[in-house]
N, C-alpha and C positions, 0 to 999 in steps of 0.2 A: 326663807332666801338666812345666808350664815352671813356672818359679819365680814368672814371675806368680799359675800359679793356685798355685803352693800356700801365698803368702802370703795368698790370696785370703778371708776369713774366717775362718785363725786372725790375719791380724796387720797388718803399715801396711813393705810392699818399698819406698816413696817413701824411707820415712822411716828405710829403713835404708841403700837406696841416700845416703844425705846421712851418710857414716859406714863402709862402704866403698862404693866404686864398683862394683868388678868384681865381678860375674856370678856367678863361677869360684871365688871367693872363699867369699863367699854360699853359694853352694848348697854348697861341701867345709864350710866350719861348719856350717848346718844339716842337716846326714846326720857327721858328730857328733853328733849328739845320739841317736842308731839306740847308739851304742857306749859313750854313758850308763850309768850301772846305776843311778841316787837311784830310779828312780822304783820295778824293783823292791825294792829295800833298803824304798823309805820304804812299801810292803806291805807286807813283810815285818811292821817297824818298826813299824806298822797290827795287824795280825794283832798280835802277841806285846802290847802295850799300850802299847812301846815311845815317849814321848813323843819323848822328847829325840832318838833318835834320826831317826823321821821326823818331827820340826820342821824337822834340821840334810837331811834328806834337801828336806823341802818348798820349803827356803828357796834353797837349794842351786839346784833345778830353776825358782820364780820368778825370782830370779836369771837365769839362763843364759835363759830365757825373752822375760824382760826385754831385756839387752842382743841379740838376736836380733833385736828387734821385731815378736814376736808373740805380740802383747797380748790379746787373748782370750784363748789362754791361760794370761795371765802374772792375770787377770785370777779365772779358774776359780777359780787353784792356794792366790788369797792368802786365801780364806775358810779353808783349809786348813791351813796358813799362821798365822793371825792365831787356831784354837780351838788349836792345838796350844802355841804362845807364851803362851798362858794355863794349859795343860796339863790341858782337856778331849777327853781321843779321843773322846767318846762325841761333838759336834760334828765333830770332824776326821771321823769316820770317813761321817758325813751327810753333810760338803760337798765325800770325798774322789771320793767318785757321780760325781756332777757335773766335775769332775776328769778321774780320770778315762775318761770316753767322749770328753774334748775330747785328755782328751796320747792317744789309742785312734787316734781319730780324725790327731790330726798322725803321732803312726807310720806307719798307713795312704797317709796321703798323700806320705809320706819315699817308700816303694815304689813308689811313681807316677812322682814325680820322676823325668825325663829327665836319664840320664847323659849 
C-alpha cells in the first residue's frame, strides 16, 4: 500500500505534506503509531472504569491523529474524549466501539504500508 492509499479514507496527505514535505519522514511518523501504547492503555482503563487514565489516553490519541492529519480517526475519537471529559464512562464505551473499528483499520493499513 502506498502512503497515498494509506491516507485515503483516513486523512489528508495533501495537508500533511504542507507540514512535512518528505514522504519518507511522513511514513516514519505514521509507522510510529504501531509502537504507541495509548490504545491498549485506553482499552484497559475503559474496562477498569478508570475515567482519568482513559481520558488521558484518548486525548493523546486524538492529538497524535490530528498532528498526522488523520482526520477521520480524529473525528471518531472525539466523542470518546468528550464523554470521558464529563466523566460519562457509559457514553464513552458506546462511542468507543466506532473508534475501535476505525483504529483497527488504521493498524491494518499500517501493516499494509509499503516499506
